[in-house]
C-alpha positions in Angstrom: 5.1 -9.5 -14.0 6.8 -6.4 -12.8 10.1 -5.5 -14.4 12.6 -5.6 -11.5 15.4 -4.2 -13.6 13.4 -1.1 -14.5 15.0 2.0 -12.9 11.6 3.7 -12.4 10.4 0.6 -10.4 13.6 0.8 -8.3 13.2 4.6 -7.8 9.5 4.1 -6.7 10.6 1.6 -4.1 13.3 3.9 -2.8 10.7 6.7 -2.5 8.5 4.3 -0.4 11.5 3.6 1.8 12.4 7.3 2.0 15.8 6.6 0.6 17.8 9.1 -1.5 17.5 8.7 -5.2 21.2 8.0 -5.5 21.2 5.3 -2.9 21.3 1.6 -3.9 18.0 -0.2 -4.0 19.7 -3.1 -2.3 20.1 -0.9 0.8 16.5 0.2 0.9 14.2 -1.3 3.6 10.5 -0.8 3.8 8.8 -0.8 7.2 5.1 -0.5 8.0 5.6 3.0 9.3 7.3 4.1 6.2 4.6 2.6 4.0 1.9 4.3 6.1 3.7 7.6 6.0 4.0 7.4 2.2 0.4 6.4 1.7 -0.9 9.0 4.2 0.4 11.8 1.9 -2.2 10.7 -0.7 -4.9 8.9 1.4 -6.3 10.6 4.4 -7.7 9.0 7.5 -7.5 5.3 8.1 -7.1 4.3 4.4 -3.3 4.3 4.6 -3.3 2.0 7.7 -5.9 -0.3 6.1 -3.8 -0.7 2.9 -0.6 -1.3 4.9 -2.5 -4.0 6.9 -2.5 -6.2 3.8 1.3 -6.6 4.0 3.0 -8.9 6.5 5.5 -6.7 8.3 6.9 -9.3 10.6 10.2 -8.1 9.1 11.0 -5.3 6.8 10.5 -5.6 3.0 13.5 -5.5 0.7 13.0 -4.8 -3.0 12.5 -8.4 -4.1 10.2 -9.3 -1.3 8.1 -6.2 -1.9 7.8 -6.9 -5.6 6.8 -10.5 -4.9 4.1 -9.2 -2.5 2.7 -6.7 -5.1 2.7 -9.4 -7.8 0.8 -11.6 -5.4 -1.8 -8.9 -4.8 -2.1 -8.3 -8.6 -3.0 -12.0 -9.1 -5.8 -12.0 -6.5 -9.2 -13.2 -7.7 -11.6 -10.4 -8.5 -13.7 -11.3 -5.5 -10.8 -10.8 -3.2 -9.9 -7.5 -4.8 -13.5 -6.3 -4.3 -13.3 -7.4 -0.6 -10.2 -5.3 -0.1 -11.8 -2.3 -1.8 -14.9 -2.8 0.3 -13.0 -3.0 3.6 -10.9 0.0 2.6 -14.0 2.2 2.2 -16.1 0.8 5.0 -14.9 3.6 7.3 -17.2 2.8 10.2 -16.5 -1.0 9.9 -20.2 -2.0 10.0 -19.9 -4.3 7.0 -22.0 -2.0 4.9 -21.2 1.0 2.7 -23.6 3.5 4.1 -24.2 7.3 4.0 -21.6 7.8 6.6 -19.0 6.0 4.5 -19.9 8.0 1.5 -19.8 11.3 3.4 -16.4 10.4 4.9 -15.1 9.5 1.5 -16.3 12.7 -0.1 -15.1 14.8 2.8 -11.6 13.4 2.6 -11.2 12.9 -1.1 
């Protein structure tokens, strides 16, 4: 379980939402674009979009909904987590991790 009362957790969510540190977490809203923008600072290429694709952005995420989603991902079976990792690094989407995927990974990271 993630400690929802922890100030560091709230601050991390506000950073994802591009909110000021002094703003209230209750006012923060996470959209797909904000999540991709945040992830793109660390992950180059398509990885940020792939990771964001695992979230249902039919509407924005507030703090509680986002924490629920993260906890859900944390409780995935190991096979499902491996599938997510595989899909994230299969850059050419050919259902195999090949030399091109390795080259792309090394070039970007």
